[in-house]
C-alpha positions, 0 to 999 in steps of 0.5 A: 927109817924103819920100825917093826911094830910089836904092839898096837893100842886102839883108843879112838880117835887115836892109835898107838903103835909101839916098836923098835926103831931099826934104822934112821929116826922118827919125828913128830909130824913126819909122814910115814907108810904103815905096811902089813903083809898085803897092803899099806897106807900113809899117815902122819905121826902125831906124837912120839913117846919114849919111856913114858915121856913125850919127845921130839924124835926117836932114833935107831935102837930105841923103843918108841910109841907113835901116836896116829889120829884118824887112820883106817886100820882096815887097810892093814887088817891082815897084819894084826888080830883084835880081841873083843872088848880090849884096847890091845891088839895082837900084832902079827906083821906090821912095819912103819917106814918112810914114805917113798920119794917121788922121782923129782924129789931126788934132785933137791 
């Protein structure tokens, strides 16, 4: 699964990442890794929205909005630019992918 993030909205304690699903699917509760050019962190998807409707999952080719709670955006701050007194953030380079599998998970 891979999503290229186009928009980021900050509404503490929630953060909304909007982008296009390039491959696979994304579901509520799924653990993902959010990448910037120089760093990354893991998070759990709290909500998936398509065309202003909450849905259980998003699939390849769909534009989705993903909600995350309580994340630390400073870990990937090189991937976006903030503007004063605004909920919107200019995204330079952020990508969401599946968390890598541990070596023992390949034998399941």
